[in-house]
Biopython code that builds the backbone (N, CA, C, O; Angstrom):
import numpy as np
from Bio.PDB.StructureBuilder import StructureBuilder

atoms = [
    (1, "UNK", "N", (0.954, -1.254, 0.013)),
    (1, "UNK", "CA", (-0.171, -0.109, 0.056)),
    (1, "UNK", "C", (0.884, 1.377, 0.251)),
    (1, "UNK", "O", (1.719, 1.500, 1.147)),
    (2, "UNK", "N", (0.592, 2.401, -0.814)),
    (2, "UNK", "CA", (1.026, 3.467, -1.035)),
    (2, "UNK", "C", (1.086, 4.497, -0.076)),
    (2, "UNK", "O", (-0.015, 4.739, 0.420)),
    (3, "UNK", "N", (2.505, 5.532, 0.558)),
    (3, "UNK", "CA", (1.804, 5.967, 1.527)),
    (3, "UNK", "C", (1.115, 7.480, 1.085)),
    (3, "UNK", "O", (1.180, 8.147, 0.052)),
    (4, "UNK", "N", (0.421, 7.673, 2.405)),
    (4, "UNK", "CA", (-0.234, 8.432, 1.663)),
    (4, "UNK", "C", (0.432, 10.291, 2.111)),
    (4, "UNK", "O", (0.815, 10.617, 3.235)),
    (5, "UNK", "N", (0.398, 11.116, 1.014)),
    (5, "UNK", "CA", (1.755, 12.482, 1.673)),
    (5, "UNK", "C", (0.796, 13.368, 1.488)),
    (5, "UNK", "O", (-0.045, 13.478, 0.595)),
    (6, "UNK", "N", (1.130, 14.306, 2.920)),
    (6, "UNK", "CA", (0.485, 15.429, 3.117)),
    (6, "UNK", "C", (1.191, 16.104, 2.044)),
    (6, "UNK", "O", (2.325, 15.865, 1.628)),
    (7, "UNK", "N", (0.026, 17.333, 1.495)),
    (7, "UNK", "CA", (0.602, 18.981, 1.092)),
    (7, "UNK", "C", (0.846, 19.553, 2.220)),
    (7, "UNK", "O", (0.372, 19.336, 3.335)),
    (8, "UNK", "N", (1.949, 20.620, 1.712)),
    (8, "UNK", "CA", (2.318, 21.101, 2.986)),
    (8, "UNK", "C", (2.198, 22.659, 2.332)),
    (8, "UNK", "O", (2.036, 23.573, 3.141)),
    (9, "UNK", "N", (2.254, 22.907, 1.244)),
    (9, "UNK", "CA", (2.266, 24.317, 0.617)),
    (9, "UNK", "C", (1.357, 24.171, -0.788)),
    (9, "UNK", "O", (1.071, 23.132, -1.384)),
    (10, "UNK", "N", (1.103, 25.156, -1.024)),
    (10, "UNK", "CA", (0.385, 25.230, -2.193)),
    (10, "UNK", "C", (0.166, 26.683, -3.108)),
    (10, "UNK", "O", (-0.697, 27.442, -2.667)),
    (11, "UNK", "N", (0.828, 27.065, -4.232)),
    (11, "UNK", "CA", (0.584, 28.189, -4.924)),
    (11, "UNK", "C", (-0.311, 28.345, -5.589)),
    (11, "UNK", "O", (-0.775, 27.215, -5.438)),
    (12, "UNK", "N", (-1.212, 28.968, -6.451)),
    (12, "UNK", "CA", (-1.754, 29.050, -7.581)),
    (12, "UNK", "C", (-1.002, 29.840, -8.254)),
    (12, "UNK", "O", (-0.310, 30.765, -7.829)),
    (13, "UNK", "N", (-1.214, 29.272, -9.888)),
    (13, "UNK", "CA", (-0.962, 30.252, -10.944)),
    (13, "UNK", "C", (-2.287, 30.197, -12.038)),
    (13, "UNK", "O", (-3.317, 29.545, -12.210)),
    (14, "UNK", "N", (-1.407, 31.535, -12.761)),
    (14, "UNK", "CA", (-3.200, 32.063, -13.773)),
    (14, "UNK", "C", (-3.222, 30.951, -14.446)),
    (14, "UNK", "O", (-4.397, 30.605, -14.577)),
    (15, "UNK", "N", (-2.408, 30.123, -15.005)),
    (15, "UNK", "CA", (-2.848, 28.756, -16.353)),
    (15, "UNK", "C", (-3.852, 27.955, -15.399)),
    (15, "UNK", "O", (-4.385, 26.932, -15.828)),
    (16, "UNK", "N", (-4.108, 28.420, -14.104)),
    (16, "UNK", "CA", (-5.105, 27.092, -13.374)),
    (16, "UNK", "C", (-4.405, 25.335, -13.070)),
    (16, "UNK", "O", (-4.816, 24.178, -13.153)),
    (17, "UNK", "N", (-3.278, 25.971, -12.731)),
    (17, "UNK", "CA", (-2.413, 25.048, -12.317)),
    (17, "UNK", "C", (-2.168, 25.405, -11.026)),
    (17, "UNK", "O", (-2.414, 26.546, -10.634)),
    (18, "UNK", "N", (-1.488, 24.145, -9.968)),
    (18, "UNK", "CA", (-1.326, 24.407, -8.562)),
    (18, "UNK", "C", (0.027, 23.917, -8.610)),
    (18, "UNK", "O", (0.270, 22.865, -9.203)),
    (19, "UNK", "N", (1.173, 24.761, -7.886)),
    (19, "UNK", "CA", (2.246, 24.414, -7.388)),
    (19, "UNK", "C", (1.835, 24.121, -6.187)),
    (19, "UNK", "O", (1.114, 24.742, -5.406)),
    (20, "UNK", "N", (2.635, 22.599, -6.079)),
    (20, "UNK", "CA", (2.097, 21.959, -4.831)),
    (20, "UNK", "C", (3.741, 21.403, -4.126)),
    (20, "UNK", "O", (4.494, 20.763, -4.860)),
    (21, "UNK", "N", (4.201, 21.767, -2.500)),
    (21, "UNK", "CA", (5.079, 20.681, -2.090)),
    (21, "UNK", "C", (4.228, 19.994, -1.317)),
    (21, "UNK", "O", (3.247, 20.556, -0.829)),
    (22, "UNK", "N", (4.496, 18.670, -1.102)),
    (22, "UNK", "CA", (4.158, 17.561, -0.210)),
    (22, "UNK", "C", (5.331, 17.650, 0.608)),
    (22, "UNK", "O", (6.332, 18.293, 0.294)),
    (23, "UNK", "N", (5.156, 16.848, 1.891)),
    (23, "UNK", "CA", (5.860, 16.665, 3.010)),
    (23, "UNK", "C", (6.962, 15.803, 2.810)),
    (23, "UNK", "O", (7.629, 15.619, 3.828)),
    (24, "UNK", "N", (7.414, 15.115, 1.597)),
    (24, "UNK", "CA", (8.358, 14.330, 1.208)),
    (24, "UNK", "C", (9.738, 15.404, 0.653)),
    (24, "UNK", "O", (10.921, 15.136, 0.446)),
    (25, "UNK", "N", (9.000, 16.626, 0.544)),
    (25, "UNK", "CA", (9.833, 17.648, -0.103)),
    (25, "UNK", "C", (9.853, 18.014, -1.793)),
    (25, "UNK", "O", (10.315, 18.942, -2.457)),
    (26, "UNK", "N", (8.953, 16.528, -2.161)),
    (26, "UNK", "CA", (8.871, 16.775, -3.822)),
    (26, "UNK", "C", (7.813, 18.030, -3.909)),
    (26, "UNK", "O", (6.939, 18.470, -3.162)),
    (27, "UNK", "N", (8.363, 18.400, -5.268)),
    (27, "UNK", "CA", (7.708, 19.905, -5.260)),
    (27, "UNK", "C", (6.789, 18.834, -6.976)),
    (27, "UNK", "O", (7.447, 17.987, -7.580)),
    (28, "UNK", "N", (5.289, 19.187, -7.390)),
    (28, "UNK", "CA", (5.179, 19.112, -8.383)),
    (28, "UNK", "C", (3.205, 20.156, -8.838)),
    (28, "UNK", "O", (2.520, 21.006, -8.268)),
    (29, "UNK", "N", (3.115, 19.363, -10.115)),
    (29, "UNK", "CA", (2.236, 20.647, -10.534)),
    (29, "UNK", "C", (1.252, 19.746, -10.674)),
    (29, "UNK", "O", (1.504, 18.592, -11.020)),
    (30, "UNK", "N", (-0.060, 20.200, -10.404)),
    (30, "UNK", "CA", (-1.052, 19.794, -10.727)),
    (30, "UNK", "C", (-2.409, 20.848, -11.499)),
    (30, "UNK", "O", (-2.973, 21.902, -11.206)),
    (31, "UNK", "N", (-2.486, 19.800, -12.651)),
    (31, "UNK", "CA", (-3.736, 20.787, -13.882)),
    (31, "UNK", "C", (-5.077, 20.859, -13.331)),
    (31, "UNK", "O", (-5.757, 19.866, -13.591)),
    (32, "UNK", "N", (-5.752, 21.927, -12.515)),
    (32, "UNK", "CA", (-7.332, 21.909, -12.459)),
    (32, "UNK", "C", (-8.229, 22.184, -13.436)),
    (32, "UNK", "O", (-9.405, 22.457, -13.193)),
    (33, "UNK", "N", (-7.633, 22.117, -14.820)),
    (33, "UNK", "CA", (-8.697, 22.277, -15.646)),
    (33, "UNK", "C", (-9.643, 21.079, -15.535)),
    (33, "UNK", "O", (-10.683, 20.935, -14.890)),
    (34, "UNK", "N", (-9.180, 20.514, -16.102)),
    (34, "UNK", "CA", (-9.913, 18.717, -15.902)),
    (34, "UNK", "C", (-10.845, 18.879, -15.509)),
    (34, "UNK", "O", (-11.871, 18.926, -16.187)),
    (35, "UNK", "N", (-10.774, 19.038, -14.070)),
    (35, "UNK", "CA", (-12.139, 19.190, -13.013)),
    (35, "UNK", "C", (-13.237, 20.443, -13.105)),
    (35, "UNK", "O", (-14.251, 20.448, -12.407)),
    (36, "UNK", "N", (-12.988, 21.251, -13.825)),
    (36, "UNK", "CA", (-13.611, 22.329, -14.115)),
    (36, "UNK", "C", (-15.147, 22.037, -14.466)),
    (36, "UNK", "O", (-16.238, 22.608, -14.480)),
    (37, "UNK", "N", (-14.801, 21.304, -14.629)),
    (37, "UNK", "CA", (-16.772, 20.803, -15.492)),
    (37, "UNK", "C", (-17.174, 19.841, -14.895)),
    (37, "UNK", "O", (-17.801, 19.064, -15.615)),
    (38, "UNK", "N", (-17.022, 19.372, -13.216)),
    (38, "UNK", "CA", (-17.044, 18.523, -11.905)),
    (38, "UNK", "C", (-17.879, 19.255, -10.951)),
    (38, "UNK", "O", (-17.874, 20.431, -11.316)),
    (39, "UNK", "N", (-18.480, 19.134, -10.069)),
    (39, "UNK", "CA", (-19.102, 19.758, -8.734)),
    (39, "UNK", "C", (-17.924, 19.174, -8.071)),
    (39, "UNK", "O", (-17.394, 18.086, -8.294)),
    (40, "UNK", "N", (-17.473, 20.455, -6.866)),
    (40, "UNK", "CA", (-17.736, 21.767, -6.610)),
    (40, "UNK", "C", (-16.701, 22.557, -7.491)),
    (40, "UNK", "O", (-16.657, 23.763, -7.248)),
    (41, "UNK", "N", (-15.895, 22.107, -8.431)),
    (41, "UNK", "CA", (-15.001, 22.737, -8.945)),
    (41, "UNK", "C", (-15.387, 23.391, -9.716)),
    (41, "UNK", "O", (-14.672, 24.393, -9.737)),
    (42, "UNK", "N", (-16.566, 23.482, -10.824)),
    (42, "UNK", "CA", (-17.098, 24.380, -11.748)),
    (42, "UNK", "C", (-17.185, 25.693, -10.782)),
    (42, "UNK", "O", (-17.445, 26.636, -11.530)),
    (43, "UNK", "N", (-17.086, 26.115, -9.542)),
    (43, "UNK", "CA", (-17.007, 27.175, -8.676)),
    (43, "UNK", "C", (-15.607, 28.542, -8.994)),
    (43, "UNK", "O", (-15.576, 29.773, -9.006)),
    (44, "UNK", "N", (-14.795, 27.614, -9.171)),
    (44, "UNK", "CA", (-13.328, 27.556, -8.884)),
    (44, "UNK", "C", (-12.883, 28.427, -10.494)),
    (44, "UNK", "O", (-12.034, 29.316, -10.552)),
    (45, "UNK", "N", (-13.881, 27.779, -11.986)),
    (45, "UNK", "CA", (-13.601, 28.685, -13.238)),
    (45, "UNK", "C", (-13.832, 29.807, -13.156)),
    (45, "UNK", "O", (-14.766, 30.157, -12.435)),
    (46, "UNK", "N", (-12.841, 31.042, -14.072)),
    (46, "UNK", "CA", (-12.911, 32.400, -14.367)),
    (46, "UNK", "C", (-13.232, 33.095, -12.615)),
    (46, "UNK", "O", (-13.767, 34.201, -12.534)),
    (47, "UNK", "N", (-12.861, 32.353, -11.372)),
    (47, "UNK", "CA", (-13.763, 32.837, -10.368)),
    (47, "UNK", "C", (-12.156, 33.528, -9.760)),
    (47, "UNK", "O", (-11.124, 33.105, -10.281)),
    (48, "UNK", "N", (-12.072, 34.684, -8.549)),
    (48, "UNK", "CA", (-11.293, 34.870, -7.794)),
    (48, "UNK", "C", (-11.191, 33.917, -6.667)),
    (48, "UNK", "O", (-10.212, 33.763, -5.937)),
    (49, "UNK", "N", (-12.300, 33.311, -6.617)),
    (49, "UNK", "CA", (-12.147, 32.283, -5.475)),
    (49, "UNK", "C", (-11.057, 31.408, -5.956)),
    (49, "UNK", "O", (-10.686, 30.798, -4.952)),
    (50, "UNK", "N", (-10.387, 31.048, -6.918)),
    (50, "UNK", "CA", (-9.325, 29.698, -7.184)),
    (50, "UNK", "C", (-7.974, 30.340, -6.501)),
    (50, "UNK", "O", (-7.159, 29.513, -6.091)),
    (51, "UNK", "N", (-7.768, 31.242, -6.396)),
    (51, "UNK", "CA", (-6.528, 31.892, -6.583)),
    (51, "UNK", "C", (-6.420, 31.938, -4.466)),
    (51, "UNK", "O", (-5.456, 32.446, -3.894)),
    (52, "UNK", "N", (-7.557, 31.330, -3.748)),
    (52, "UNK", "CA", (-7.712, 31.673, -2.492)),
    (52, "UNK", "C", (-7.366, 30.409, -2.062)),
    (52, "UNK", "O", (-7.579, 30.215, -0.865)),
    (53, "UNK", "N", (-6.827, 29.358, -2.779)),
    (53, "UNK", "CA", (-6.730, 27.700, -1.917)),
    (53, "UNK", "C", (-5.787, 28.211, -0.598)),
    (53, "UNK", "O", (-5.446, 29.379, -0.409)),
    (54, "UNK", "N", (-5.537, 27.353, 0.043)),
    (54, "UNK", "CA", (-4.941, 26.834, 0.993)),
    (54, "UNK", "C", (-4.316, 25.270, 1.155)),
    (54, "UNK", "O", (-4.312, 24.492, 0.201)),
    (55, "UNK", "N", (-3.751, 24.889, 2.580)),
    (55, "UNK", "CA", (-3.456, 23.726, 2.816)),
    (55, "UNK", "C", (-4.280, 23.897, 4.074)),
    (55, "UNK", "O", (-4.321, 24.812, 4.896)),
    (56, "UNK", "N", (-4.928, 22.742, 3.980)),
    (56, "UNK", "CA", (-5.649, 22.269, 5.592)),
    (56, "UNK", "C", (-5.501, 20.993, 5.498)),
    (56, "UNK", "O", (-5.257, 20.378, 4.460)),
    (57, "UNK", "N", (-5.671, 20.454, 6.800)),
    (57, "UNK", "CA", (-5.605, 19.308, 6.919)),
    (57, "UNK", "C", (-4.682, 18.350, 5.955)),
    (57, "UNK", "O", (-4.988, 17.162, 5.854)),
    (58, "UNK", "N", (-3.266, 19.011, 5.071)),
    (58, "UNK", "CA", (-2.538, 18.241, 4.226)),
    (58, "UNK", "C", (-3.341, 17.840, 3.120)),
    (58, "UNK", "O", (-3.292, 16.826, 2.424)),
    (59, "UNK", "N", (-4.017, 18.740, 3.097)),
    (59, "UNK", "CA", (-4.658, 19.241, 0.988)),
    (59, "UNK", "C", (-4.831, 20.677, 1.033)),
    (59, "UNK", "O", (-4.790, 21.560, 1.890)),
    (60, "UNK", "N", (-5.108, 20.546, -0.625)),
    (60, "UNK", "CA", (-5.844, 22.067, -0.327)),
    (60, "UNK", "C", (-7.389, 22.201, -0.323)),
    (60, "UNK", "O", (-8.248, 21.358, -0.583)),
    (61, "UNK", "N", (-7.469, 23.147, -0.054)),
    (61, "UNK", "CA", (-8.749, 23.521, -0.408)),
    (61, "UNK", "C", (-8.973, 24.885, -0.487)),
    (61, "UNK", "O", (-8.020, 25.655, -0.611)),
    (62, "UNK", "N", (-10.268, 25.331, -0.423)),
    (62, "UNK", "CA", (-10.785, 26.621, -1.241)),
    (62, "UNK", "C", (-11.837, 26.997, 0.110)),
    (62, "UNK", "O", (-11.907, 26.314, 1.132)),
    (63, "UNK", "N", (-12.569, 28.169, -0.148)),
    (63, "UNK", "CA", (-13.532, 28.874, 0.423)),
    (63, "UNK", "C", (-14.774, 28.209, 0.515)),
    (63, "UNK", "O", (-14.769, 27.985, -0.696)),
    (64, "UNK", "N", (-15.861, 27.683, 0.893)),
    (64, "UNK", "CA", (-17.064, 27.186, 0.476)),
    (64, "UNK", "C", (-17.011, 25.895, 0.715)),
    (64, "UNK", "O", (-18.033, 25.265, 0.441)),
    (65, "UNK", "N", (-15.988, 25.235, 1.209)),
    (65, "UNK", "CA", (-16.139, 23.730, 1.930)),
    (65, "UNK", "C", (-15.872, 23.352, 0.482)),
    (65, "UNK", "O", (-16.852, 22.724, 0.083)),
    (66, "UNK", "N", (-15.015, 23.465, -0.406)),
    (66, "UNK", "CA", (-14.495, 22.648, -1.535)),
    (66, "UNK", "C", (-12.767, 21.629, -1.274)),
    (66, "UNK", "O", (-11.922, 21.897, -0.420)),
    (67, "UNK", "N", (-12.733, 21.092, -1.761)),
    (67, "UNK", "CA", (-10.936, 20.544, -1.224)),
    (67, "UNK", "C", (-10.881, 19.379, -2.548)),
    (67, "UNK", "O", (-11.699, 19.374, -3.468)),
    (68, "UNK", "N", (-10.063, 18.693, -2.449)),
    (68, "UNK", "CA", (-9.639, 17.772, -3.407)),
    (68, "UNK", "C", (-8.627, 16.733, -2.628)),
    (68, "UNK", "O", (-7.641, 17.112, -1.997)),
    (69, "UNK", "N", (-8.984, 15.519, -2.758)),
    (69, "UNK", "CA", (-8.242, 14.568, -2.002)),
    (69, "UNK", "C", (-6.968, 14.609, -1.938)),
    (69, "UNK", "O", (-6.751, 15.136, -3.030)),
    (70, "UNK", "N", (-5.678, 14.406, -1.354)),
    (70, "UNK", "CA", (-4.136, 14.361, -1.610)),
    (70, "UNK", "C", (-3.980, 13.558, -2.333)),
    (70, "UNK", "O", (-3.092, 13.900, -3.114)),
    (71, "UNK", "N", (-4.410, 12.474, -2.579)),
    (71, "UNK", "CA", (-4.073, 11.315, -2.931)),
    (71, "UNK", "C", (-3.895, 11.541, -4.313)),
    (71, "UNK", "O", (-2.836, 11.273, -4.882)),
    (72, "UNK", "N", (-5.250, 12.204, -5.095)),
    (72, "UNK", "CA", (-5.609, 13.329, -6.161)),
    (72, "UNK", "C", (-4.531, 13.618, -6.671)),
    (72, "UNK", "O", (-3.999, 13.227, -7.710)),
    (73, "UNK", "N", (-4.210, 14.338, -5.886)),
    (73, "UNK", "CA", (-3.059, 15.552, -6.300)),
    (73, "UNK", "C", (-1.738, 14.843, -6.359)),
    (73, "UNK", "O", (-0.823, 15.398, -6.968)),
    (74, "UNK", "N", (-1.526, 13.595, -5.752)),
    (74, "UNK", "CA", (0.181, 13.341, -5.700)),
    (74, "UNK", "C", (-0.431, 12.433, -7.300)),
    (74, "UNK", "O", (0.274, 12.626, -8.291)),
    (75, "UNK", "N", (-1.353, 11.752, -7.432)),
    (75, "UNK", "CA", (-1.292, 10.655, -8.981)),
    (75, "UNK", "C", (-1.447, 11.518, -9.939)),
    (75, "UNK", "O", (-0.815, 11.096, -10.907)),
    (76, "UNK", "N", (-1.844, 12.288, -10.127)),
    (76, "UNK", "CA", (-2.241, 12.936, -11.173)),
    (76, "UNK", "C", (-1.243, 14.364, -11.017)),
    (76, "UNK", "O", (-1.617, 15.163, -11.875)),
    (77, "UNK", "N", (-0.269, 14.846, -10.320)),
    (77, "UNK", "CA", (0.395, 15.872, -10.544)),
    (77, "UNK", "C", (1.646, 14.884, -10.961)),
    (77, "UNK", "O", (1.912, 13.704, -10.731)),
    (78, "UNK", "N", (2.265, 15.924, -11.669)),
    (78, "UNK", "CA", (3.505, 15.805, -12.362)),
    (78, "UNK", "C", (4.871, 16.455, -11.635)),
    (78, "UNK", "O", (4.833, 17.596, -11.176)),
    (79, "UNK", "N", (5.963, 15.708, -11.578)),
    (79, "UNK", "CA", (7.216, 16.344, -10.726)),
    (79, "UNK", "C", (7.603, 17.913, -11.696)),
    (79, "UNK", "O", (7.313, 18.093, -12.879)),
    (80, "UNK", "N", (8.194, 18.718, -10.941)),
    (80, "UNK", "CA", (8.524, 20.053, -11.492)),
    (80, "UNK", "C", (9.201, 20.598, -10.171)),
    (80, "UNK", "O", (9.562, 20.142, -9.086)),
    (81, "UNK", "N", (9.181, 21.956, -10.910)),
    (81, "UNK", "CA", (9.452, 22.932, -9.899)),
    (81, "UNK", "C", (10.779, 22.476, -8.643)),
    (81, "UNK", "O", (10.707, 22.609, -7.421)),
    (82, "UNK", "N", (11.891, 21.938, -9.439)),
    (82, "UNK", "CA", (13.612, 21.898, -8.564)),
    (82, "UNK", "C", (13.613, 22.562, -7.308)),
    (82, "UNK", "O", (14.644, 22.615, -6.638)),
]
sb = StructureBuilder()
sb.init_structure("model")
sb.init_model(0)
sb.init_chain("A")
sb.init_seg("    ")
for serial, (resi, resn, name, xyz) in enumerate(atoms, 1):
    if name == "N":
        sb.init_residue(resn, " ", resi, " ")
    sb.init_atom(name, np.array(xyz, "f"), 0.0, 1.0, " ", f" {name:<3s}", serial, name[0])
structure = sb.get_structure()
């Protein structure tokens, strides 16, 4: 079983990607665009709300009780930002 890694920092980017740092020190890029046609993420598209992302409980959250599972962030992100 793969170890679940917490997100320890997030930075939003203008292209709707997230710069993530995980607890193992790895920095990765996660593209949010494929999620914008799904609830509740549709609320983040073309909204200043997207840029209010923060880290709570080891994952990325937004105001309005929107969050995304840390395992999704890990599996679907790509290495980047050395």
